[in-house]
C-alpha positions in Angstrom: -10.8 -17.7 -15.2 -6.9 -17.1 -17.1 -8.6 -14.0 -17.3 -9.5 -13.3 -13.3 -6.3 -14.8 -11.9 -4.7 -11.9 -14.0 -6.9 -9.6 -12.8 -5.8 -10.8 -9.3 -2.0 -10.9 -9.9 -2.2 -6.7 -11.3 -4.3 -5.7 -7.9 -2.2 -8.0 -5.7 0.6 -5.9 -6.9 -0.9 -2.8 -5.9 -1.8 -3.2 -3.0 0.4 -5.5 -1.6 3.2 -2.6 -2.3 1.7 -0.3 0.1 0.9 -2.7 2.5 4.3 -3.7 3.0 5.3 0.4 3.9 2.1 0.4 6.1 3.4 -3.0 7.9 7.0 -1.4 8.2 5.5 1.6 9.7 3.4 -0.2 12.2 6.7 -3.1 12.5 8.4 -0.1 14.5 5.8 2.6 15.7 3.1 0.5 17.0 0.5 2.8 15.5 -1.9 1.9 12.4 -0.9 5.4 10.3 -3.8 6.3 7.9 -1.7 9.1 6.5 0.0 6.3 4.9 -2.7 5.8 2.6 -2.8 9.1 1.5 0.9 9.2 0.8 0.2 6.8 -2.1 -2.3 9.1 -3.5 0.3 12.0 -3.2 2.8 9.7 -4.6 0.2 9.0 -7.7 -0.1 13.3 -8.1 3.7 14.1 -8.3 4.1 11.3 -10.5 1.4 12.5 -12.9 2.8 16.1 -12.0 6.5 15.0 -13.2 5.5 13.2 -15.9 3.5 15.9 -17.5 6.2 18.4 -17.2 7.8 15.9 -19.8 9.9 13.4 -18.2 10.3 9.7 -18.8 7.1 8.1 -16.8 9.6 5.1 -15.1 11.8 8.5 -13.8 8.9 10.4 -13.4 7.6 8.0 -10.4 11.3 7.4 -8.9 11.4 11.0 -8.5 7.9 11.0 -6.9 8.6 8.0 -4.6 11.7 10.1 -3.3 9.8 13.1 -3.1 7.4 11.2 -1.1 9.5 9.9 1.1 11.5 12.5 1.8 7.7 14.1 2.9 7.5 11.6 5.1 10.4 12.3 7.1 9.3 15.9 7.2 5.6 15.0 8.6 7.5 12.7 11.2 9.7 15.4 12.2 6.7 18.0 11.9 3.7 15.8 13.5 4.2 12.6 15.1 7.9 13.2 16.4 6.7 15.6 19.5 3.7 12.9 19.9 6.1 10.2 20.8 4.3 10.0 24.3 1.6 9.8 23.0 -1.2 6.3 23.2 -1.2 4.3 19.9 -4.3 4.9 19.2 -4.2 8.9 19.8 -1.3 8.9 17.1 -3.9 6.6 14.5 -6.3 9.3 15.2 -3.4 12.3 14.7 -2.3 10.1 11.8 -6.3 10.5 10.2 -6.3 13.6 10.8 -2.7 14.2 8.7 -4.7 12.1 6.1 -7.4 14.7 5.5 -4.7 17.8 5.8 -2.7 15.6 2.6 -6.1 14.8 1.0 -7.5 18.8 1.0 -4.3 19.9 0.2 -3.9 18.0 -3.0 -7.4 19.1 -3.9 -7.1 22.5 -4.0 -3.6 22.2 -5.9 -5.2 19.2 -8.8 -8.9 20.3 -9.0 -11.6 17.3 -7.6 -11.2 16.1 -11.6 -10.2 12.7 -12.4 -6.9 13.0 -14.3 -5.2 10.3 -16.5 -2.2 9.2 -17.0 -1.1 9.6 -20.5 -0.2 6.2 -21.4 -0.5 3.9 -24.4 -0.2 -0.1 -23.4 0.1 -2.7 -26.1 -2.3 -5.6 -25.5 -1.4 -9.6 -25.9 -4.0 -12.3 -26.3 -2.8 -15.0 -24.0 -5.4 -17.8 -24.5 -9.0 -16.3 -23.4 -7.5 -13.9 -21.8 -6.0 -9.7 -22.6 -3.4 -8.6 -21.1 -1.0 -5.3 -21.7 2.3 -4.2 -21.7 1.2 -2.0 -18.2 0.0 -5.1 -16.1 3.1 -6.7 -16.8 5.0 -3.9 -16.1 2.9 -3.0 -13.0 3.8 -6.4 -11.7 6.8 -6.7 -12.5 7.8 -3.7 -11.4 6.3 -4.6 -7.5 7.9 -7.8 -7.8 11.1 -6.0 -8.1 10.7 -3.4 -5.1 10.0 -6.3 -3.4 13.3 -7.9 -3.8 15.2 -4.3 -3.3 13.2 -4.5 -0.1 14.1 -7.9 1.4 17.4 -7.5 0.3 17.8 -3.9 2.0 16.3 -5.6 5.1 18.2 -8.8 5.5 21.0 -8.7 3.5 22.5 -4.8 4.6 23.1 -3.3 8.3 20.6 -1.0 7.7 18.1 -3.7 7.9 19.6 -5.3 10.4 19.4 -2.5 12.0 16.1 -2.0 11.9 14.7 -5.7 12.1 16.8 -4.9 15.5 14.5 -1.7 16.3 11.6 -3.1 15.3 12.1 -6.5 17.7 13.3 -3.6 20.9 13.8 -0.6 21.1 15.0 0.2 23.7 17.7 -3.4 24.1 18.7 -1.7 19.9 19.5 1.9 21.8 21.3 1.0 24.7 23.2 -1.2 22.1 24.3 2.2 20.7 21.8 2.2 17.7 20.6 6.2 16.7 17.1 5.2 17.0 16.3 8.9 15.4 17.9 8.1 12.5 16.5 5.0 11.9 12.9 5.9 12.0 13.8 8.7 9.6 14.9 5.8 7.3 11.9 4.1 8.3 9.8 6.4 7.5 11.3 7.4 4.3 11.0 3.8 2.6 7.6 3.7 4.0 6.7 6.7 2.6 8.5 5.9 -1.3 6.2 2.3 -1.6 3.3 3.9 -0.4 4.1 6.6 -3.4 5.0 3.8 -5.6 1.8 1.6 -5.1 -0.4 4.6 -5.5 1.1 5.3 -9.1 1.2 1.7 -9.9 -2.9 1.7 -9.0 -3.6 5.3 -11.1 -2.0 3.8 -14.2 -4.4 1.0 -14.2 -7.4 3.8 -12.7 -7.1 7.0 -12.1 -6.5 10.2 -9.6 -8.6 11.8 -7.5 -8.1 13.8 -4.7 -9.9 10.8 -2.3 -8.8 8.0 -4.3 -7.5 6.8 -0.7 -10.9 5.7 -0.3 -10.7 3.1 -2.7 -8.3 1.3 -1.0 -8.0 2.0 2.3 -9.8 -1.3 3.4 -7.3 -3.7 0.8 -4.6 -2.3 1.8 -5.5 -2.7 5.8 -7.0 -6.1 5.5 -3.8 -6.8 3.7 -1.8 -6.0 6.3 -4.4 -7.4 9.3 -4.2 -11.1 8.1 -1.6 -11.8 9.0 -0.4 -9.3 12.3 -0.1 -5.7 11.0 3.5 -5.4 11.8 4.6 -8.6 9.5 5.9 -7.3 6.0 5.6 -10.6 4.3 2.4 -11.4 5.5 1.3 -8.0 4.1 2.1 -8.9 0.9 0.6 -12.5 1.4 -2.8 -10.9 2.6 -2.4 -8.9 -0.2 -2.4 -11.7 -2.4 -4.7 -13.5 -0.9 -7.2 -10.7 -0.4 -7.2 -10.2 -4.3 -7.7 -13.2 -5.4 -11.0 -13.5 -3.4 -12.7 -10.2 -4.2 -11.7 -11.1 -7.7 -12.9 -14.7 -7.9 -15.7 -14.2 -5.9 -17.4 -10.8 -8.5 -16.0 -12.7 -11.5 -17.2 -16.0 -11.0 -21.2 -16.7 -12.2 -22.5 -17.5 -9.7 -26.1 -18.2 -11.2 -24.7 -20.5 -13.6 -23.4 -22.5 -10.7 -26.5 -23.4 -9.6 -28.8 -22.6 -13.1 -29.2 -21.3 -16.3 -29.8 -17.9 -15.6 -26.7 -16.0 -15.1 -25.3 -13.9 -12.2 -22.9 -11.7 -10.4 -22.1 -10.4 -7.2 -21.9 -6.5 -7.4 -18.2 -4.5 -7.8 -19.2 -3.1 -4.8 -18.8 -6.3 -2.6 -14.9 -6.2 -2.8 -15.1 -3.9 0.3 -17.7 -6.3 2.2 -14.7 -9.1 1.2 -12.0 -7.1 3.0 -14.4 -5.9 6.2 -15.1 -9.7 6.1 -11.3 -10.7 6.5 -10.7 -8.2 9.3 -13.4 -9.0 10.9 -12.2 -12.8 10.7 -9.2 -12.1 12.2 -10.2 -10.2 14.9 -12.5 -12.5 16.0 -10.4 -16.1 15.6 -7.3 -14.6 16.0 -7.2 -10.8 17.9 -3.6 -10.4 18.9 -2.2 -11.1 15.6 -4.0 -8.2 14.4 -4.0 -5.3 16.1 -0.8 -6.2 18.5 1.2 -7.2 14.4 3.0 -9.9 16.5 5.2 -12.1 13.7 
């Protein structure tokens, strides 16, 4: 059981970082940005490329987050800002097109084969579980990122302005706030968090252009559980979803009712994510769709 809890904590850390950026985007722009998940994959590839150039891995990850953050601003100015008057559903469809373009570009540059980070973690035995130094680094990095975001949002003037913009954009603009600059900052933060989460995910698995298909459902399910616009709800959703998925596929269901071992196939991870979204949309449709906080 301890191993299940450790695995769930690792997976929750990876998903929560990505989901946080998505929730921040929705809280201000009010549309579900499917390209956000692809930003995560782009971040993973940039981290891999910078590390392959000889950069120290933590510095490569930080540089990747910065590059993807500025890239997100560029995509906003080229694609989404000209479509400011488009309905949220239209922007969502456009974001899916952006995601497809990014995925195709990655495949053209890096190819379709799987890539792996060259890391050699140390392993530790804790009770009946095994945890690696990489696992610890992933969890600690995610926690530090969340603390930094909390400080930015609730302990700085910039954070106050971003929260005011999310609450009431028209009122914020009438109070003299530069909404376009704040939106650009929001895109940078969201892109950077996506890149960081994508790299953490790739460090534990692999890099592929279509890796977004593995994290799309859990990320959107995480932000849906407590409302698309809730940043802390996205973190809580990632934790709850991750523990539900790992426990569901890790518990010997056959042993609970008989002598024959039987486990749910790992493919049921996605079924749990879809089920969670459906349950929220049925029971709390306004919170799930509108991002009520």
